[in-house]
C-alpha positions in Angstrom: 76.4 188.4 240.8 73.3 190.5 240.9 71.8 191.4 244.2 68.5 189.8 245.1 65.8 192.1 246.5 63.0 190.1 248.2 59.8 192.0 249.0 56.9 190.4 251.0 54.3 191.4 253.5 56.4 190.3 256.5 60.1 189.9 257.0 61.6 186.9 258.7 64.9 187.7 260.4 67.2 184.7 260.9 67.2 183.4 264.5 69.0 180.7 266.4 65.9 179.0 267.7 65.4 176.9 264.6 61.7 178.0 264.4 61.8 179.6 261.0 59.8 178.2 258.1 61.4 176.6 255.1 60.6 179.6 252.9 62.4 182.0 255.2 65.4 179.8 255.4 65.7 179.4 251.6 65.2 183.1 251.0 67.8 184.0 253.7 70.3 181.7 252.0 69.8 183.4 248.7 70.0 186.9 250.2 73.3 186.0 251.9 74.8 184.7 248.6 73.8 187.8 246.7 74.3 190.4 249.4 70.7 191.2 249.0 68.0 192.8 251.1 64.6 191.7 252.4 61.9 194.4 252.4 58.6 194.3 254.2 56.3 195.3 257.0 57.8 195.2 260.5 54.6 194.0 262.1 54.4 197.2 264.1 51.8 199.9 264.1 52.6 203.6 264.1 50.2 206.6 264.7 51.4 208.3 261.5 53.2 206.7 258.5 56.5 208.5 258.0 58.2 206.3 255.5 61.0 205.7 258.0 62.9 202.5 257.1 64.3 200.3 259.9 67.5 198.7 258.7 68.9 195.5 260.4 71.4 192.8 259.6 71.1 189.4 261.3 73.3 186.4 260.5 74.3 188.0 257.1 70.8 188.9 256.1 69.9 192.5 255.6 66.4 193.6 256.2 64.5 196.9 255.6 61.1 197.3 257.3 58.4 199.9 257.7 55.7 200.4 260.3 52.1 200.8 259.1 49.2 202.8 260.4 46.3 201.1 262.2 44.1 202.0 259.2 46.6 200.4 256.8 46.5 197.2 258.8 42.8 197.2 259.0 42.2 197.9 255.3 45.2 196.3 253.5 46.0 193.3 255.7 42.8 192.4 257.7 40.7 193.8 254.9 41.6 193.3 251.3 44.3 190.6 251.8 42.5 188.4 254.4 38.8 189.2 253.9 38.8 189.6 250.2 41.6 187.9 248.4 42.3 185.0 250.8 38.8 183.6 250.8 38.2 184.2 247.1 41.5 182.6 246.1 40.6 179.6 248.3 37.3 179.2 246.5 35.3 180.6 249.5 33.4 183.3 247.6 30.7 183.1 250.3 33.2 184.5 252.8 34.8 187.2 250.6 34.0 190.8 251.5 34.2 193.5 248.9 34.7 197.0 250.1 36.1 200.1 248.4 38.0 201.0 251.6 39.7 197.6 251.5 40.8 198.0 247.9 41.9 201.6 248.5 44.0 200.6 251.5 45.5 197.7 249.6 46.7 200.0 246.9 47.8 202.7 249.3 50.0 200.3 251.2 51.5 198.8 248.0 52.3 202.4 247.0 54.1 202.8 250.4 56.1 199.6 249.8 57.0 200.9 246.4 58.1 204.2 247.8 60.2 202.3 250.4 61.8 199.9 248.0 62.5 202.4 245.1 65.5 204.2 246.6 67.1 200.9 247.8 67.0 199.3 244.3 70.1 199.4 242.1 69.9 199.0 238.3 71.3 195.5 238.3 69.3 194.1 241.2 66.9 191.3 240.7 63.5 191.7 242.5 61.4 188.9 243.8 58.0 189.8 245.1 56.0 187.3 247.2 52.3 186.5 247.5 48.8 188.0 247.3 49.5 191.0 249.5 51.8 192.4 246.8 50.2 191.7 243.4 50.3 195.3 242.1 53.7 196.2 243.5 55.7 195.3 240.4 53.6 197.7 238.3 54.1 200.4 240.9 57.9 199.9 240.7 57.7 200.1 236.9 55.8 203.4 237.2 58.8 204.7 239.2 61.1 203.9 236.3 62.6 200.5 237.5 63.5 198.3 234.5 65.0 195.5 236.7 64.3 191.9 236.3 61.2 191.2 238.4 59.5 188.0 239.5 56.4 187.3 241.5 55.4 184.1 243.2 51.9 183.3 244.4 51.9 181.0 247.4 48.1 180.4 247.4 45.8 178.9 244.8 44.7 180.8 241.7 40.9 180.6 241.6 38.8 179.6 238.5 37.8 182.4 236.2 34.1 182.0 237.2 35.0 183.0 240.8 37.7 185.6 240.1 35.3 187.7 238.0 33.3 188.4 241.2 36.2 190.6 242.4 35.6 194.3 241.6 38.3 195.6 239.2 39.6 192.0 238.7 41.0 192.8 235.3 43.0 195.7 236.5 44.5 193.7 239.4 45.5 190.8 237.1 46.9 193.2 234.5 49.5 194.4 237.1 51.0 190.9 237.0 52.2 191.7 233.5 54.7 194.2 234.9 56.7 191.2 236.1 58.9 189.0 233.9 58.3 185.7 235.6 55.2 184.7 237.6 55.2 181.5 239.5 52.5 179.1 240.9 52.8 175.9 242.9 50.9 173.6 240.6 49.9 173.1 237.0 46.2 173.5 238.1 46.8 177.0 239.5 48.8 177.9 236.4 46.0 176.6 234.1 43.5 178.7 236.0 45.6 181.8 235.4 46.0 181.1 231.7 42.3 180.5 231.3 41.5 183.9 232.9 44.0 185.6 230.6 42.6 184.0 227.5 38.9 184.5 228.4 38.9 187.8 230.2 41.9 189.7 228.7 42.1 188.4 225.2 45.5 187.1 225.8 47.4 184.1 224.2 49.5 181.3 225.6 52.5 179.7 223.9 54.2 177.2 226.2 55.5 179.1 229.3 54.9 182.5 227.6 51.7 184.4 228.2 50.9 187.5 226.1 48.5 190.3 226.6 48.7 193.2 224.2 52.4 194.2 223.9 53.5 192.5 227.0 54.8 188.9 227.3 55.6 187.2 230.6 56.7 183.7 231.6 54.1 182.0 233.8 55.4 178.7 235.3 54.5 176.0 237.8 57.2 175.5 240.4 56.2 173.6 243.5 57.8 174.7 246.7 59.5 172.2 249.0 61.0 171.9 252.4 64.6 171.3 253.6 64.1 167.6 253.7 67.5 166.7 254.9 67.3 169.2 257.8 63.9 168.1 258.8 64.8 164.5 258.8 67.8 165.3 261.0 65.5 167.3 263.3 63.4 164.2 263.8 66.6 162.5 265.2 67.5 165.4 267.4 67.6 165.3 271.2 64.5 167.5 271.5 62.6 165.4 269.0 63.5 162.2 270.8 62.4 163.6 274.1 59.1 164.7 272.6 58.7 161.2 271.0 59.3 159.5 274.3 56.9 161.8 276.1 54.1 161.2 273.6 54.6 157.5 273.5 54.4 157.3 277.3 51.1 159.1 277.2 49.7 157.0 274.3 49.9 153.7 276.2 50.3 151.7 273.0 47.5 153.6 271.2 48.0 154.8 267.6 48.1 158.5 267.2 46.7 160.5 264.3 48.2 164.0 264.0 47.0 167.2 262.3 49.1 170.4 262.4 47.5 173.5 260.9 47.1 177.2 261.4 43.6 177.8 262.6 42.0 178.7 259.3 38.8 177.7 257.5 40.7 176.6 254.4 42.4 173.8 256.3 39.3 171.6 256.5 39.5 171.3 260.3 35.8 171.1 260.9 35.5 168.4 258.1 38.5 166.6 259.7 36.8 166.4 263.1 33.6 165.2 261.5 35.5 162.6 259.5 37.2 161.3 262.6 33.8 161.3 264.5 32.5 159.1 261.6 35.4 156.8 262.1 34.6 156.4 265.8 31.0 155.8 265.0 31.7 153.2 262.3 34.4 151.4 264.2 33.5 150.9 267.9 36.2 148.2 268.1 38.8 150.9 267.5 37.8 153.0 270.5 40.6 153.3 273.1 43.1 152.1 270.4 43.5 155.4 268.6 43.4 159.2 269.3 43.6 162.3 267.2 46.0 165.1 268.2 45.1 168.3 266.5 47.6 171.2 266.8 46.0 174.4 265.6 47.7 177.7 266.6 45.2 180.7 266.3 45.7 183.2 263.5 44.1 186.4 262.3 42.0 186.7 265.4 40.7 190.1 264.4 38.9 188.6 261.4 35.3 187.4 262.3 35.4 184.3 260.2 38.5 183.1 262.1 36.7 183.7 265.4 33.9 181.6 264.1 36.0 178.6 263.1 37.7 178.6 266.5 34.3 178.6 268.2 33.1 175.8 265.9 36.1 173.6 266.6 35.9 174.2 270.3 32.3 173.0 270.2 33.0 170.0 268.0 36.0 168.8 270.0 33.9 169.0 273.2 30.9 167.2 271.6 33.1 164.3 270.2 35.0 163.9 273.4 31.8 164.1 275.4 30.2 161.4 273.3 33.1 158.9 273.0 35.5 159.5 276.0 36.1 157.0 278.7 37.6 157.7 282.1 41.1 156.8 280.8 40.7 157.7 277.1 39.9 160.9 275.3 39.6 160.6 271.5 40.7 164.1 270.6 43.6 166.2 272.0 43.0 169.7 270.7 45.9 172.0 271.2 45.8 175.8 270.4 49.6 176.4 270.5 52.6 176.0 268.2 55.8 174.0 268.7 59.4 174.6 267.7 60.4 172.7 264.5 62.5 170.1 266.3 59.7 169.2 268.8 57.2 169.2 265.9 59.4 166.7 264.1 59.2 164.4 267.1 55.4 164.8 267.1 55.2 163.8 263.5 57.4 160.8 264.0 55.3 159.6 266.9 52.1 159.6 264.8 51.0 156.5 262.9 48.9 158.7 260.6 49.4 162.2 259.3 46.0 163.7 258.6 46.3 166.6 256.2 42.8 167.6 254.8 42.7 171.2 253.5 39.7 172.1 251.4 42.0 174.1 249.2 45.7 174.8 249.6 48.4 176.3 247.4 50.8 173.6 248.5 50.7 172.5 252.1 54.2 171.8 253.5 52.9 170.0 256.6 52.4 167.0 254.4 56.0 167.1 253.3 57.3 167.7 256.8 55.3 164.6 258.0 56.9 162.5 255.3 60.4 163.8 256.1 60.1 163.2 259.8 59.2 159.5 259.5 61.4 156.6 260.7 62.4 154.8 257.5 62.2 151.4 259.3 58.6 152.0 260.6 57.0 155.0 258.7 53.5 156.3 259.3 50.9 156.8 256.6 49.9 160.1 255.1 46.2 160.8 254.5 46.1 163.8 252.2 43.4 165.9 250.6 43.3 165.7 246.9 42.7 169.5 246.9 46.1 170.3 248.4 48.8 171.3 245.9 51.0 168.7 247.5 48.7 166.0 246.2 50.2 166.5 242.8 53.5 165.3 244.0 52.7 163.0 246.9 50.6 160.5 244.9 51.5 157.6 247.2 49.6 159.2 250.1 46.0 158.0 250.7 44.3 160.7 248.7 40.8 161.6 249.9 37.9 164.0 249.4 37.9 166.0 252.7 34.2 166.8 252.3 33.3 163.1 252.6 33.3 161.8 256.2 32.9 158.3 255.0 36.0 158.5 252.7 38.0 159.9 255.6 36.8 157.2 258.0 37.7 154.5 255.5 41.1 155.9 254.9 41.9 156.0 258.6 40.9 152.4 259.0 43.0 151.4 256.0 46.0 153.4 257.3 45.8 151.7 260.7 45.7 148.3 259.1 48.4 148.9 256.4 51.2 146.3 256.4 54.8 147.5 257.1 55.9 146.6 253.6 53.3 148.8 252.0 53.9 151.7 254.4 57.6 151.6 253.5 57.0 151.5 249.8 54.6 154.4 249.9 56.9 156.4 252.2 60.0 155.8 250.1 58.2 157.1 246.9 57.0 160.2 248.7 60.4 160.8 250.4 62.1 160.6 247.0 59.9 163.4 245.7 60.4 165.5 248.9 64.1 165.2 248.7 64.4 165.8 245.0 62.2 168.9 244.8 63.2 170.5 248.0 63.3 174.1 249.0 66.6 174.8 247.4 65.5 173.2 244.2 62.4 175.5 244.2 64.4 178.6 244.9 67.0 177.9 242.3 64.5 176.8 239.7 62.7 180.1 239.9 65.6 182.5 240.4 67.6 180.9 237.5 64.7 181.5 235.2 64.4 185.0 236.4 68.1 185.7 236.1 68.0 184.5 232.5 65.4 187.2 231.5 66.5 189.6 228.9 65.1 193.0 230.0 66.1 194.6 226.7 63.1 192.9 225.1 60.7 194.4 227.7 57.7 196.1 226.2 55.0 198.4 227.4 53.5 197.6 230.8 49.7 197.5 231.3 47.7 200.2 232.9 48.1 200.3 236.7 45.3 199.3 239.0 43.0 202.0 240.2 42.8 203.0 243.8 
């Protein structure tokens, strides 16, 4: 069996706390099976980049990490990745910052990852590169003579052509994707956006899964990521989950809880969610004291100004809504800026009558699937889901809403609270079937099997590399 080499911005080492995300668990399993290696940034900063590789092996998973300079982190990670590509790919062109230093740092760090990975790659290895931090990496490895089977998976949306063309050197960036053999997206919508760009801006052609530009043909596929549904359902029955469930129910005093769990990010629609909930309270005074919203939002990317702004906005909104509607023994919003281990999180999900997942744009959104998996089959809650999340393509039995509409969100909350048990069970069962069938193992196997089947002998000339 060929070894699998995974390359991503950060490396997730196995741990015994159970706090790893589903992606990390799935990749770790594949790496164990193939005796592979996970390569990425250590998360540490060094005064001078030396190229030193830190090797480790945890629970059968080998990792190889490098430290980056402070300038690298500022330009590549905080800059191009999170101030340029992230907002642009989430349709927030108004927040995207374009700077030559950012682009230069992005290419420099990708070159450093290529230099790190190159001596670790054997001729028969299969390489799987992940996410927007690493788009040009495949081309850089080809430039170093590697003819291995290589795949790339984008975990965020692919923007419409009319937005992507605002990115300086967009054509050169996209052309580097043609160094890979298989490129994956979560949904048909993101895949269609990619195909449209290739046809309109690169003069390419599409034939089924095959996309051709010049002398290079790749497979571009939609392959929705899932969760470990069985494991998450079991976590919801664990001792820690039951203790959390009992604790929350005692505090609710027979009130219905709505839960939101999101990284503190403007793409998650948190401001719109608070406004929609405020509209519900305004429209339904008879529901006061009968319901409350628990919003869990761990901070992220605190060095980026737009993230500082969203935190300040939510602090203000939560305070205003609680100030306007609270009573001495009832507060309508519990706003929590910390994360929880997965077993406790499963208990939180199960205790909630409504899961409120309202991103303005999301590649997939696994919180929606975790909420479904954590429910009690005999008394499941109701998922309210943004139609702009990738998960909406699969979870069609959720109450799908436009997160920009406070009225629509308010109506959906009222409908969910009044939904009969039979309807809740029917909707939950249909969603759970999807979550179980297309789980994280299905996703990983679907993509890697397609990649393993590539015939590299038919590889043709790769496109010009991206300029620095």
